C-alpha positions as CSV (number, residue, x, y, z in Angstrom):
1,X,14.0,-13.8,-7.0
2,X,10.9,-13.9,-9.1
3,X,11.7,-10.8,-11.1
4,X,9.9,-12.1,-14.2
5,X,6.7,-11.7,-12.3
6,X,7.0,-8.0,-11.8
7,X,7.0,-5.0,-14.0
8,X,9.3,-2.0,-14.0
9,X,8.6,1.8,-14.1
10,X,9.7,2.1,-17.7
11,X,11.0,0.0,-20.6
12,X,14.3,1.2,-22.0
13,X,14.4,-1.4,-24.8
14,X,16.3,-0.6,-28.0
15,X,16.5,3.2,-27.4
16,X,19.2,3.4,-30.0
17,X,16.5,2.6,-32.6
18,X,13.9,4.8,-31.2
19,X,13.1,8.0,-33.1
20,X,13.1,10.1,-30.0
21,X,15.3,12.0,-27.6
22,X,16.4,9.2,-25.3
23,X,13.1,8.9,-23.5
24,X,12.2,5.4,-22.4
25,X,8.9,3.7,-23.2
26,X,6.0,3.8,-20.7
27,X,5.3,0.8,-18.5
28,X,4.0,1.2,-14.9
29,X,4.9,4.9,-15.3
30,X,2.6,6.0,-18.2
31,X,4.0,9.5,-18.5
32,X,6.4,11.9,-16.8
33,X,7.8,15.4,-16.9
34,X,10.9,17.2,-15.6
35,X,10.7,20.3,-13.4
36,X,12.0,23.5,-15.0
37,X,15.3,23.3,-13.2
38,X,15.7,19.6,-14.2
39,X,16.2,18.3,-10.7
40,X,12.8,16.7,-10.3
41,X,11.1,14.0,-12.3
42,X,7.4,13.5,-11.7
43,X,6.0,10.2,-12.9
44,X,2.3,9.4,-13.4
45,X,1.6,5.7,-12.7
46,X,-0.8,3.4,-14.5
47,X,-4.2,3.6,-12.8
48,X,-6.6,0.7,-12.5
49,X,-3.9,-2.0,-12.7
50,X,-4.2,-4.9,-10.3
51,X,-1.8,-7.5,-8.9
52,X,-2.8,-11.1,-9.9
53,X,-4.5,-11.6,-6.5
54,X,-6.8,-8.6,-7.2
55,X,-5.1,-6.0,-5.0
56,X,-4.7,-2.6,-6.7
57,X,-1.3,-1.5,-7.8
58,X,-0.3,2.1,-6.7
59,X,2.5,4.3,-5.6
60,X,2.8,2.5,-2.2
61,X,4.2,-0.5,-4.2
62,X,6.8,1.8,-5.8
63,X,7.7,3.5,-2.5
64,X,8.0,0.2,-0.7
65,X,10.3,-1.2,-3.5
66,X,12.4,2.0,-3.4
67,X,12.7,2.4,0.4
68,X,12.7,-1.2,1.6
69,X,14.2,-3.2,-1.2
70,X,16.4,-1.0,-3.4
71,X,17.6,1.3,-0.5
72,X,17.8,-1.2,2.3
73,X,21.5,-2.2,2.4
74,X,20.6,-5.5,4.2
75,X,18.4,-6.7,1.4
76,X,20.1,-9.0,-1.0
77,X,18.5,-8.6,-4.4
78,X,19.2,-8.7,-8.1
79,X,18.9,-5.4,-9.8
80,X,19.9,-1.9,-8.9
81,X,20.8,-0.6,-5.4
82,X,20.0,2.9,-4.3
83,X,23.5,4.4,-4.8
84,X,23.1,3.8,-8.5
85,X,20.8,6.8,-8.4
86,X,23.3,9.1,-6.7
87,X,24.7,12.1,-8.6
88,X,28.1,13.4,-7.6
89,X,27.9,11.3,-4.4
90,X,24.6,12.9,-3.4
91,X,21.6,10.6,-2.9
92,X,18.4,10.7,-5.0
93,X,15.1,10.8,-3.1
94,X,11.7,9.4,-4.2
95,X,8.4,10.5,-2.7
96,X,4.8,9.7,-3.1
97,X,2.8,12.7,-4.3
98,X,-0.5,10.8,-4.4
99,X,-1.7,7.2,-5.1
100,X,-0.7,7.4,-8.7
101,X,2.1,10.0,-8.8
102,X,5.7,9.8,-7.6
103,X,8.5,12.3,-7.7
104,X,12.3,11.7,-7.9
105,X,14.6,14.5,-6.8
106,X,18.1,14.3,-8.2
107,X,21.3,16.3,-7.3
108,X,22.2,16.5,-11.0
109,X,20.2,18.2,-13.8
110,X,18.2,15.9,-15.9
111,X,20.3,12.8,-15.4
112,X,18.5,10.9,-18.2
113,X,21.0,7.9,-17.8
114,X,19.0,7.1,-14.6
115,X,16.1,5.9,-16.8
116,X,18.3,2.8,-17.3
117,X,17.9,2.0,-13.5
118,X,14.1,2.3,-13.7
119,X,13.7,-0.5,-16.1
120,X,13.2,-4.3,-16.1
121,X,15.7,-6.2,-14.0
122,X,16.6,-3.0,-12.0
123,X,13.4,-1.5,-10.6
124,X,11.0,-4.4,-10.6
125,X,8.1,-3.0,-8.5
126,X,7.2,-5.5,-5.8
127,X,3.8,-6.1,-4.2
128,X,3.9,-4.2,-0.9
129,X,0.8,-5.9,0.4
130,X,2.6,-9.3,0.2
131,X,6.2,-8.3,1.1
132,X,5.9,-5.4,3.5
133,X,4.2,-7.4,6.4
134,X,7.1,-9.9,6.1
135,X,9.9,-7.4,5.9
136,X,12.2,-7.4,9.0
137,X,11.8,-3.6,9.3
138,X,8.0,-4.1,9.9
139,X,8.0,-7.7,11.2
140,X,10.4,-8.3,14.1
141,X,9.8,-12.1,13.8
142,X,11.7,-12.2,10.5
143,X,15.4,-11.6,10.1
144,X,17.1,-10.5,6.8
145,X,18.4,-14.0,6.1
146,X,14.9,-15.5,6.3
147,X,13.5,-12.6,4.3
148,X,15.9,-13.4,1.4
149,X,14.0,-16.7,1.0
150,X,10.6,-15.5,2.0
151,X,9.1,-16.3,-1.4
152,X,10.5,-19.6,-2.4
153,X,10.0,-20.5,-6.1
154,X,7.7,-23.4,-5.2
155,X,5.3,-21.2,-3.2
156,X,2.7,-20.9,-5.9
157,X,0.7,-19.3,-7.4
158,X,3.0,-16.3,-7.0
159,X,1.5,-12.8,-7.0
160,X,2.5,-11.1,-10.2
161,X,2.1,-7.9,-12.2
162,X,2.3,-9.0,-15.7
163,X,0.8,-11.4,-18.2
164,X,1.8,-14.7,-16.5
165,X,1.2,-16.3,-13.1
166,X,3.4,-19.3,-12.4
167,X,1.4,-22.2,-11.1
168,X,4.0,-25.1,-11.3
169,X,7.6,-25.3,-10.2
170,X,10.1,-27.9,-11.3
171,X,13.7,-27.8,-10.0
172,X,16.2,-26.6,-12.6
173,X,13.6,-25.8,-15.2
């Protein structure tokens, strides 16, 4: 699990110190707004960002992470699972509006505590162009057990979204 290579939608950081109304800090989501009824959160993604291999980052990476990693019960992963986004037992949905816009729909009204599931360690956006073709849902040659180890730590350089690209692996370091 190479979570340090990826970035999350937002940074929650030390919100208790922030002089604001419990809004997280932008990260891959650069801005957002709630619908008037408070059930929908539309997020505008960073445009022009690229994965370390030069492929563009966009909403497809977020949707793949949501549908095929966070909400696939057979995927073993660190971080949040989809039911963390439930409200009163009702699931949350996430849809792609366009290449740089996504929309969450919640059962509850403005569940701002869900921001904490969109941050680092929980909603690390993964590179769909690398992982989707290997995912058992799309690649019948791979099973879920194999998929759990599809990116071994020594398979370098890893594709990242962030300031660092690991190029060397040493066991237990």
